[in-house]
N, CA and C of each residue as an Amber inpcrd file, in Angstrom:
protein
   564
 128.5340000 119.3720000-113.1940000 129.5440000 120.2320000-113.8490000
 130.0010000 119.8490000-114.7220000 129.9390000 121.3000000-115.9610000
 131.0800000 120.3320000-116.7730000 132.3140000 121.6550000-116.4590000
 132.5270000 121.4120000-115.4520000 134.5040000 121.8060000-116.1080000
 135.4230000 121.9280000-116.8240000 136.0330000 123.5200000-117.3500000
 137.4400000 122.7240000-118.3770000 136.8790000 122.3510000-119.2930000
 135.7490000 122.1090000-119.8850000 135.0600000 121.7030000-121.5150000
 134.4540000 122.0390000-122.2690000 134.3680000 123.7650000-121.8190000
 134.1310000 124.5390000-122.0670000 132.1480000 124.7950000-123.2800000
 132.2970000 123.9420000-122.1390000 130.3280000 123.6350000-121.8410000
 129.9330000 125.7280000-121.5440000 128.6970000 125.7080000-122.4820000
 128.3860000 126.8230000-122.5870000 127.9550000 127.3680000-121.3570000
 127.9910000 126.6070000-120.4260000 126.8850000 127.5330000-119.7350000
 128.0600000 126.7390000-118.0370000 129.6420000 126.6720000-118.1940000
 130.0470000 126.2590000-116.9610000 129.9400000 127.5370000-116.0820000
 130.1020000 127.2320000-114.7390000 130.0280000 128.5720000-114.3680000
 130.8070000 128.0540000-112.6490000 132.1050000 129.2270000-113.0100000
 132.9590000 128.9430000-111.5760000 132.3210000 129.3120000-110.1220000
 131.2610000 128.5040000-109.5870000 130.9900000 129.8500000-108.0240000
 131.9770000 130.4180000-107.4860000 132.3880000 129.1010000-107.3900000
 133.2150000 129.3540000-106.3470000 134.5610000 130.9500000-106.5260000
 134.4680000 131.7700000-107.9550000 135.3280000 132.4760000-107.8230000
 134.6280000 133.8970000-107.6090000 133.0780000 133.4850000-108.4280000
 132.7380000 134.6180000-108.6900000 131.4580000 134.5190000-106.0800000
 131.7010000 133.9090000-105.9450000 131.8150000 134.3030000-104.2360000
 132.7040000 134.2160000-103.6320000 133.5700000 134.6110000-104.4420000
 134.7750000 134.3250000-102.8160000 135.5330000 135.5950000-102.4030000
 134.0310000 136.6120000-103.6070000 134.9610000 138.2660000-103.1840000
 134.4480000 138.9740000-102.2570000 132.5930000 138.3440000-102.3800000
 131.9180000 139.2730000-101.4740000 131.0570000 138.3070000-100.0330000
 132.2220000 136.9440000 -99.6230000 132.5070000 135.5750000 -98.3000000
 133.2780000 135.8350000 -97.3320000 132.6060000 134.9480000 -96.6760000
 134.4040000 134.9210000 -95.6010000 134.8680000 133.4800000 -95.5120000
 133.9560000 132.6970000 -95.9900000 134.0600000 132.0150000 -96.6190000
 133.6620000 130.7410000 -97.5350000 134.0180000 130.5420000 -98.4730000
 133.8380000 129.8170000 -99.7450000 134.5420000 128.4810000-100.6770000
 134.7700000 127.4660000-100.2560000 134.6170000 126.0060000-100.5630000
 134.0430000 125.3770000-101.5280000 134.2540000 124.4720000-102.1350000
 134.1590000 123.7350000-103.2900000 133.9140000 122.1540000-102.0720000
 132.4710000 121.9050000-101.7210000 131.9140000 120.7400000-101.3830000
 133.0500000 119.5220000-102.1680000 133.3690000 118.2210000-101.3360000
 133.7520000 116.9450000-102.1980000 133.1840000 115.7590000-101.0560000
 132.6210000 114.6240000-101.7540000 132.3760000 113.8860000-100.1780000
 132.8380000 114.0090000 -99.0560000 133.8920000 113.1830000 -99.9120000
 134.6210000 112.7240000 -98.3200000 135.0140000 113.8550000 -97.2100000
 134.6000000 115.4450000 -97.0470000 134.5940000 116.5880000 -97.0920000
 133.5050000 117.0130000 -96.3780000 132.4550000 116.7180000 -96.4580000
 131.5120000 117.6220000 -97.3200000 130.8860000 117.8370000 -96.5250000
 131.1000000 117.5400000 -95.1410000 129.5160000 117.3330000 -93.8570000
 130.8100000 118.3130000 -92.6370000 132.1630000 118.0170000 -93.0260000
 133.0220000 119.2680000 -92.3370000 133.0670000 120.3440000 -93.0040000
 133.2180000 120.5590000 -94.5000000 133.4540000 121.5270000 -94.9210000
 131.6990000 122.5530000 -94.5930000 130.2220000 121.9730000 -94.5600000
 129.3970000 122.1120000 -94.2080000 129.5790000 122.9450000 -92.8940000
 130.2930000 122.4840000 -92.4450000 130.1560000 122.8800000 -90.6460000
 131.7420000 123.6520000 -90.5890000 131.4830000 124.0710000 -91.3340000
 133.3200000 125.0380000 -90.9840000 132.4870000 126.2660000 -91.6400000
 131.5650000 125.3270000 -92.6080000 130.2250000 127.3990000 -93.0310000
 130.2040000 127.2880000 -92.4020000 129.3280000 126.9360000 -91.1760000
 128.2030000 127.6370000 -90.5680000 128.7130000 128.1140000 -89.2930000
 129.6780000 127.6270000 -89.0160000 130.7440000 128.3180000 -88.3540000
 131.4380000 129.5770000 -88.2230000 131.7670000 129.4630000 -90.1990000
 132.6100000 130.9460000 -89.9990000 131.5910000 132.3030000 -90.6360000
 130.2120000 131.8970000 -90.9310000 128.9750000 132.6080000 -91.3510000
 128.1050000 133.9400000 -90.3070000 129.0690000 132.9410000 -88.7290000
 128.2720000 134.1320000 -87.8160000 129.3750000 134.0130000 -87.0700000
 130.2250000 133.4220000 -87.1330000 131.7240000 134.2690000 -86.5340000
 132.6280000 134.8870000 -86.3270000 132.4380000 135.1610000 -88.5150000
 133.0030000 136.2300000 -88.5080000 132.1520000 137.4300000 -89.2120000
 130.6710000 137.1360000 -88.9860000 129.6310000 138.1720000 -89.4690000
 129.4490000 138.3530000 -91.1560000 129.2590000 137.7040000 -91.4560000
 129.4830000 137.8760000 -92.6590000 128.7100000 136.0010000 -93.7360000
 129.0100000 136.2270000 -94.8840000 128.0950000 134.9250000 -95.4240000
 129.2020000 134.1500000 -95.7090000 128.5160000 133.1280000 -96.1590000
 129.8570000 131.4480000 -96.4070000 128.2210000 130.7330000 -97.2490000
 129.7780000 130.2930000 -97.4950000 129.3000000 129.6540000 -99.2870000
 130.2580000 128.1750000 -99.5540000 128.6070000 127.0150000 -99.2170000
 129.4310000 126.1490000-100.7520000 129.1700000 125.6000000-101.4270000
 129.8030000 125.0740000-102.2390000 129.7100000 124.7240000-103.7550000
 130.3120000 123.7360000-104.0780000 129.0670000 123.3130000-104.0710000
 127.8300000 121.8000000-104.5120000 127.9430000 121.1370000-105.3810000
 128.5410000 120.9010000-106.9070000 128.6520000 120.4820000-108.1430000
 127.9660000 120.4160000-108.4660000 127.0220000 119.7430000-109.4370000
 125.7680000 119.4860000-109.3670000 126.1080000 117.3990000-109.3880000
 127.4370000 116.8580000-109.9550000 127.3000000 115.4590000-109.3930000
 127.8690000 114.9380000-108.7710000 128.3600000 116.2770000-108.0630000
 129.6670000 115.4380000-106.5730000 127.4490000 115.9630000-105.5900000
 126.8100000 115.9550000-105.7570000 125.5420000 116.1640000-105.4320000
 125.0600000 114.7610000-104.6500000 124.7090000 114.5760000-106.0390000
 124.3260000 112.1780000-106.1340000 124.9970000 111.3210000-105.4980000
 126.5770000 111.5570000-104.8950000 127.5360000 110.8080000-104.7210000
 126.7700000 110.6880000-102.8430000 127.5360000 109.2900000-102.6480000
 127.1830000 108.6240000-101.2080000 128.5120000 109.5710000-100.5830000
 128.4770000 109.9860000 -99.0060000 129.1990000 110.1480000 -98.3410000
 128.6790000 110.3150000 -97.1190000 130.1200000 109.4790000 -95.9050000
 129.7550000 108.9680000 -94.7790000 129.8800000 110.5470000 -94.3020000
 128.9750000 110.4780000 -93.2640000 128.7560000 111.4720000 -92.0040000
 128.7400000 111.4760000 -91.2590000 129.8020000 111.4710000 -90.6290000
 129.9540000 111.7300000 -88.9080000 129.1050000 112.5470000 -88.5210000
 129.6260000 111.8280000 -86.8870000 127.9530000 112.9400000 -85.6680000
 128.7200000 114.2180000 -85.8330000 127.4730000 115.5040000 -86.1570000
 127.7860000 116.7990000 -86.1380000 128.2190000 116.8280000 -84.9250000
 129.0720000 117.8170000 -84.5680000 129.5780000 119.0040000 -83.6530000
 129.5540000 120.1460000 -83.4430000 128.4430000 120.4210000 -84.1640000
 128.6380000 122.1580000 -84.2990000 127.6240000 122.6230000 -82.5410000
 127.5840000 122.9450000 -81.9650000 126.7460000 122.9930000 -80.7350000
 126.1820000 124.1690000 -80.4830000 126.6960000 125.1020000 -81.7420000
 125.2290000 126.2290000 -82.0160000 123.7830000 125.9250000 -83.3330000
 124.2980000 124.9240000 -83.1720000 122.5620000 124.5540000 -83.9280000
 121.9140000 124.0900000 -82.4690000 122.8480000 123.7740000 -81.4050000
 121.4850000 123.6370000 -80.5170000 121.1720000 125.1150000 -79.2800000
 121.8730000 125.8560000 -79.8140000 121.7200000 126.8480000 -78.7890000
 121.2520000 127.5370000 -80.1860000 120.6330000 128.1680000 -79.3510000
 120.1210000 129.5270000 -80.0910000 121.1590000 131.0210000 -79.2700000
 121.0950000 132.5170000 -79.9070000 122.0810000 133.1300000 -79.4850000
 121.3840000 134.9790000 -79.6130000 121.5440000 135.2460000 -79.1410000
 120.1390000 136.8750000 -79.5270000 121.4040000 138.1130000 -80.6310000
 121.5770000 138.7700000 -80.5530000 121.9030000 139.7650000 -81.5240000
 121.9680000 141.3980000 -79.9980000 122.5100000 141.7580000 -79.2490000
 121.6350000 142.8240000 -78.9200000 123.1840000 144.5900000 -79.3380000
 121.9200000 144.4390000 -79.4730000 123.1360000 145.8670000 -79.4380000
 123.8220000 146.7100000 -78.0910000 124.3890000 147.8170000 -78.3100000
 125.3150000 148.2700000 -77.5880000 124.4640000 149.5160000 -76.9140000
 124.0990000 149.8630000 -75.5960000 123.7440000 150.8600000 -74.9910000
 123.7940000 151.9930000 -75.6270000 124.8010000 152.5510000 -76.2960000
 124.9170000 153.8970000 -76.8540000 124.0650000 154.1640000 -78.0190000
 124.4410000 152.9320000 -78.7510000 123.0190000 152.5090000 -80.1080000
 122.1150000 152.6870000 -79.5950000 121.4530000 152.2960000 -78.5710000
 120.3780000 151.8150000 -78.2220000 119.1860000 153.5980000 -77.9230000
 120.8230000 154.4300000 -77.1150000 120.0700000 155.3950000 -76.9100000
 120.1960000 156.7780000 -78.2370000 121.2830000 156.3320000 -79.1530000
 121.1380000 157.0120000 -80.0960000 119.6710000 157.0610000 -80.6910000
 119.9660000 155.3540000 -81.0750000 117.9470000 154.8300000 -81.8680000
 116.6790000 155.9150000 -81.2490000 117.1230000 155.9300000 -79.5690000
 115.6840000 155.7260000 -79.0370000 115.5710000 157.8390000 -79.2300000
 117.2370000 157.9100000 -79.2170000 116.5600000 159.9180000 -79.0630000
 116.2560000 160.3930000 -80.8230000 116.6720000 159.3310000 -81.7360000
 116.4590000 160.0230000 -83.1010000 114.3140000 159.2700000 -82.7180000
 114.1970000 158.6610000 -82.9430000 112.8810000 157.8040000 -82.2690000
 111.7830000 159.1480000 -81.5030000 112.7790000 159.9530000 -81.3540000
 111.8510000 160.6610000 -80.1100000 111.5240000 162.1890000 -79.9470000
 112.7530000 162.7170000 -81.3650000 112.7270000 163.7770000 -81.4680000
 111.8000000 163.8900000 -83.4030000 111.7920000 162.9990000 -83.8800000
 111.0600000 162.9170000 -84.4840000 109.8490000 163.0460000 -85.4670000
 108.8420000 163.0420000 -86.0030000 106.9510000 162.7910000 -86.1030000
 107.0800000 162.1560000 -87.2300000 108.1710000 161.6440000 -87.9660000
 107.3700000 160.4840000 -88.8320000 108.0120000 159.9890000 -89.2500000
 107.8340000 159.1240000 -88.7350000 108.9190000 157.4290000 -89.2160000
 107.7300000 155.7760000 -89.5170000 108.5900000 155.6420000 -90.4710000
 107.7460000 154.0550000 -91.6520000 108.5430000 153.2370000 -91.1220000
 108.4560000 152.6280000 -90.7070000 108.8350000 151.0600000 -89.6180000
 109.2570000 149.6390000 -91.8940000 110.0190000 150.3000000 -92.1790000
 110.4060000 148.2590000 -92.8780000 110.3470000 147.5940000 -92.9040000
 110.0410000 146.0040000 -92.6070000 110.0290000 144.9740000 -91.2510000
 110.4440000 143.8600000 -92.6110000 111.3240000 142.9380000 -91.6370000
 111.5020000 141.6660000 -93.0680000 111.4810000 140.8700000 -92.8330000
 112.7240000 139.7540000 -93.8470000 112.0240000 137.4560000 -92.6360000
 113.0180000 137.9510000 -91.2460000 113.6510000 138.8540000 -91.1090000
 114.5270000 139.0000000 -89.6710000 112.9250000 138.8730000 -88.5770000
 112.2520000 139.4510000 -88.8650000 110.4630000 139.5510000 -87.1830000
 110.2570000 138.2250000 -87.6490000 110.3320000 137.1490000 -88.0560000
 109.9230000 135.8530000 -87.9080000 108.9710000 134.9560000 -86.2630000
 109.9380000 135.9570000 -85.5770000 110.2300000 135.5080000 -83.9750000
 109.3800000 137.1130000 -83.3220000 109.3680000 138.4160000 -84.0450000
 109.1620000 139.0100000 -83.2660000 108.0010000 139.5760000 -83.9480000
 106.9440000 139.4550000 -83.9170000 105.9650000 139.9810000 -84.7860000
 105.1980000 140.4700000 -82.8700000 104.7880000 139.8400000 -82.9630000
 104.4780000 140.7790000 -81.8700000 105.5430000 141.5630000 -80.6050000
 106.2670000 141.8200000 -81.4220000 107.3790000 142.6850000 -80.1380000
 107.2820000 144.1400000 -81.6930000 107.4770000 143.6610000 -83.1450000
 107.5530000 144.7300000 -83.9000000 105.8180000 145.2600000 -83.8790000
 104.3220000 144.8420000 -83.8130000 103.7210000 145.4000000 -83.5840000
 103.9460000 146.4210000 -82.3350000 103.5660000 146.0190000 -81.0970000
 104.5530000 146.9960000 -80.3560000 104.7950000 148.2150000 -80.3780000
 105.6980000 147.9540000 -81.3390000 107.0260000 148.8320000 -81.3160000
 106.6100000 149.4440000 -82.9550000 105.6800000 149.1590000 -83.3320000
 104.9590000 149.8920000 -83.8480000 103.3520000 151.0000000 -83.5180000
 102.9330000 150.4030000 -82.7600000 101.8510000 151.2040000 -81.4750000
 102.6170000 151.7310000 -81.9320000 103.5450000 151.7150000 -80.7950000
 104.0110000 153.4930000 -80.2840000 104.8460000 154.3690000 -79.8840000
 105.0790000 153.3560000 -81.9410000 105.4450000 154.8070000 -82.4470000
 104.4520000 155.2200000 -83.2680000 103.2420000 154.7310000 -84.0970000
 102.1380000 155.1430000 -84.4140000 102.3610000 155.1220000 -86.3860000
 103.2600000 153.8130000 -86.7490000 103.7280000 154.4210000 -87.3820000
 103.6210000 152.8350000 -88.6970000 104.1490000 153.1750000 -89.5440000
 103.1960000 152.0840000 -90.7690000 104.1910000 151.6250000 -90.6510000
 103.4980000 149.4420000 -91.1200000 105.4840000 149.2800000 -91.2520000
 104.9300000 148.9530000 -92.9800000 105.8650000 148.8940000 -94.0130000
 105.7120000 148.3530000 -94.9860000 106.9730000 147.1890000 -94.4220000
 106.1960000 146.3390000 -96.2860000 107.0420000 144.7760000 -95.5510000
 108.0830000 144.2700000 -96.4710000 109.2100000 143.6640000 -96.6790000
 109.8210000 143.5530000 -97.7240000 108.8120000 141.7850000 -98.4250000
 109.1590000 141.9580000 -99.5860000 108.8720000 139.4690000-100.2590000
 108.5320000 139.2900000 -99.0000000 110.1150000 138.5770000 -98.7670000
 110.8230000 137.6400000 -97.8680000 109.3680000 137.2250000 -96.2170000
 109.9840000 139.2320000 -96.1680000 108.7090000 139.0200000 -94.5540000
 107.1140000 138.7280000 -94.6970000 107.2170000 139.2090000 -96.1080000
 104.9190000 139.2710000 -95.8860000 104.8190000 138.2880000 -95.2150000
 104.6600000 136.4860000 -95.4540000 104.2770000 136.0600000 -94.5710000
 104.9610000 136.0580000 -92.8790000 105.4560000 136.7480000 -92.6120000
 105.5760000 136.6280000 -91.6970000 105.3140000 138.6100000 -91.2090000
 105.4850000 139.3480000 -91.6480000 104.9040000 141.1460000 -91.8990000
 103.4610000 141.2650000 -91.8420000 103.1950000 140.5270000 -92.9700000
 101.6720000 141.8110000 -92.8450000 100.7220000 141.0390000 -91.5970000
 100.8590000 139.4450000 -91.6390000  99.3510000 138.6580000 -90.8150000
  99.2890000 139.2710000 -90.1540000  97.5380000 139.6090000 -89.0170000
  97.4750000 140.3640000 -88.0220000  97.3710000 141.4050000 -87.9850000
  98.3160000 142.6250000 -88.9980000  99.1980000 143.5540000 -88.3980000
  98.3220000 144.4350000 -88.7830000  97.1170000 145.6640000 -87.7090000
  96.8260000 146.4200000 -88.6930000  97.7920000 148.3390000 -88.8010000
  99.3620000 148.1710000 -88.6320000 100.0970000 149.4100000 -89.2740000
 100.6270000 148.8040000 -89.9800000 100.4900000 147.3350000 -91.0480000
 101.1280000 146.9870000 -92.2320000 100.1830000 148.2060000 -93.2600000
 101.0240000 148.5820000 -94.7580000 100.9390000 149.3020000 -95.7870000
 101.1420000 149.0840000 -97.0350000 101.9360000 147.1700000 -97.0750000
 102.2130000 146.7300000 -98.4310000 103.8510000 146.7650000 -98.4320000
 103.1180000 146.0780000 -99.7680000 104.5910000 145.3540000 -99.7190000
 105.9900000 147.1060000-100.2730000 107.2800000 146.5690000 -99.7980000
 108.3830000 147.8790000-100.1390000 108.1880000 147.7190000-101.9210000
 108.1810000 147.0560000-102.5090000 108.5170000 146.3700000-104.3400000
 109.8530000 145.9830000-104.3090000 110.4280000 145.6190000-105.2810000
 111.8020000 145.0820000-105.6650000 112.8470000 145.4760000-105.1190000
 112.9960000 147.6680000-105.9590000 113.9650000 148.1740000-104.8630000
 112.8240000 149.1050000-103.9810000 112.2860000 148.8330000-103.3470000
 111.9800000 150.1860000-102.3580000 111.0280000 151.1450000-102.9780000
 110.6280000 150.8860000-103.9600000 109.7700000 151.9060000-104.5840000
 108.9250000 152.5900000-104.3660000 108.2270000 151.6910000-103.4430000
 106.9500000 151.9630000-102.8790000 107.8800000 151.8250000-101.3370000
 107.8130000 152.1060000-100.5830000 108.6750000 152.7310000 -99.8260000
 109.3520000 154.0950000 -99.6740000 109.8430000 154.3850000-101.3190000
 110.4360000 155.4870000-101.2760000 109.0440000 156.6730000-100.8240000
 108.3420000 156.8170000-101.6730000 107.0650000 157.2880000-101.6110000
 105.8760000 157.4640000 -99.7760000 105.7800000 156.1200000 -99.7270000
 105.2090000 156.6130000 -98.4050000 106.6940000 156.7110000 -97.6230000
 108.0860000 156.9810000 -97.8890000 108.6450000 157.8780000 -96.7180000
 109.3810000 158.8580000 -96.7920000 109.1170000 159.8660000 -97.9940000
 109.5190000 161.1590000 -98.3650000 109.1690000 161.6450000 -96.8320000
 110.1700000 161.9200000 -96.5610000 110.9020000 163.4780000 -95.1410000
 110.7860000 162.5520000 -93.8260000 110.4310000 161.0490000 -94.0040000
 110.7990000 160.7450000 -93.1190000 111.9380000 160.0990000 -91.7940000
 111.5520000 159.3310000 -91.1440000 112.4350000 158.4280000 -90.6610000
 112.3440000 157.7600000 -90.1950000 113.5580000 156.3210000 -91.4250000
 112.8950000 155.3010000 -91.3210000 113.3260000 154.0170000 -90.7650000
 113.4260000 153.0510000 -90.4170000 113.3670000 152.3280000 -88.9070000
 113.2450000 151.0600000 -90.1740000 114.7010000 149.7280000 -90.6080000
 114.7350000 148.9640000 -90.7920000 114.5710000 147.3970000 -89.3750000
 113.8130000 147.1910000 -89.5800000 113.8930000 145.6930000 -88.9490000
 113.5780000 143.9290000 -89.3820000 115.0180000 143.5230000 -89.4710000
 115.2580000 142.1120000 -90.1420000 114.5940000 142.2170000 -92.2510000
 115.4450000 143.4480000 -92.2740000 114.8200000 144.1200000 -93.9840000
 116.6750000 143.7550000 -94.7410000 116.1850000 143.8190000 -95.7260000
 117.9910000 144.0220000 -96.5670000 117.1760000 144.9570000 -98.1940000
 117.6690000 145.5760000 -98.3810000 117.2850000 145.8490000 -99.9090000
 118.6070000 145.5140000-100.7970000 118.1870000 145.3840000-102.0720000
 118.3840000 143.7190000-102.4600000 120.2360000 145.0310000-103.9730000
 119.2800000 146.0150000-104.1330000 120.5670000 146.5770000-104.9520000
 120.8340000 148.3380000-104.6080000 121.7050000 148.4840000-104.9450000
 122.7790000 149.7210000-104.4430000 121.5720000 150.8710000-105.3430000
 120.7970000 150.6260000-105.9310000 119.6220000 151.8270000-107.0230000
 118.8900000 151.9400000-105.7200000 119.0330000 151.4160000-104.4290000
 117.9470000 152.2050000-103.8440000 118.1650000 153.2760000-101.6050000
 119.3450000 152.9590000-102.3580000 120.7120000 154.3250000-101.3520000
 119.4470000 154.8840000-100.9250000 118.1150000 155.7160000-101.2050000
 117.5940000 156.1310000-100.1080000 116.9740000 156.0270000 -99.0670000
 116.9730000 154.7030000 -98.7700000 117.2190000 154.4610000 -96.7670000
 117.6550000 154.3720000 -96.5290000 119.0730000 153.9460000 -97.1800000
 120.3780000 154.2750000 -96.6040000 120.5710000 155.5770000 -95.8040000
 119.4200000 156.8030000 -96.7840000 119.9070000 158.0920000 -96.2760000
 119.0540000 158.5890000 -96.0650000 117.4870000 158.2070000 -95.4600000
 116.9470000 158.5010000 -95.4180000 116.2520000 157.7150000 -93.5190000
 118.0420000 157.0040000 -93.0440000 118.0150000 155.9400000 -91.7060000
 119.1480000 157.3460000 -91.1590000 120.4730000 157.9830000 -91.7220000
 120.7710000 158.4490000 -91.1580000 120.7600000 159.8980000 -90.2570000
 120.9410000 160.0700000 -88.6980000 120.6350000 160.5920000 -88.2750000
 121.3440000 161.8540000 -88.9120000 121.8540000 162.2010000 -89.5920000
 121.8830000 163.3260000 -90.0250000 120.6040000 164.9230000 -91.2370000
 119.9530000 163.1790000 -91.4150000 118.6190000 163.1810000 -92.2970000
 117.8490000 164.7730000 -91.7270000 118.0030000 165.6280000 -92.3020000
 117.0550000 167.0930000 -91.9940000 115.4590000 166.6390000 -92.3110000
 114.3480000 164.8110000 -92.3110000 113.7280000 164.8800000 -92.4350000
 113.2030000 165.2490000 -90.9870000 112.6630000 165.0720000 -89.7090000
 112.5930000 165.1960000 -88.9330000 111.9080000 166.5590000 -87.8190000
């Protein structure tokens, strides 16, 4: 990293990510392990993104690696929606005649459940690029890739209730997704 030298590719990633993350630190060899542990703890604990900036020259340095102290790395936890959220989602699904599912990489460990939901709803499943390897195989409901901005999904969801599972769209230009998924949508 060429910081402070006027180097034409000089960047300050810690400044770039500071406003959009809950944890953002520059790693130095003496604190690298603890910094990464703090980031891994902060991300799920604070419900957001954690960033550790490792300058190129630092990445090649040796560091003492104390024993990892993170119990979160040894357990799997589950996020469970509230009963009220489940009832609201069920009511929307029961009232809607046309439903499309957008599935992404977050479905990696839930392929069977995704197929079960798609079958029960008779809903086509559009997958994201990152979710292609985990959603598409052996999926009779899969109708293809969403496209970078969701343009393919938009056409397939016109007038439909959309459900997202393990997926996110990258750009605000894909506002139709948020609109189509609201309870106030007149689509059903």
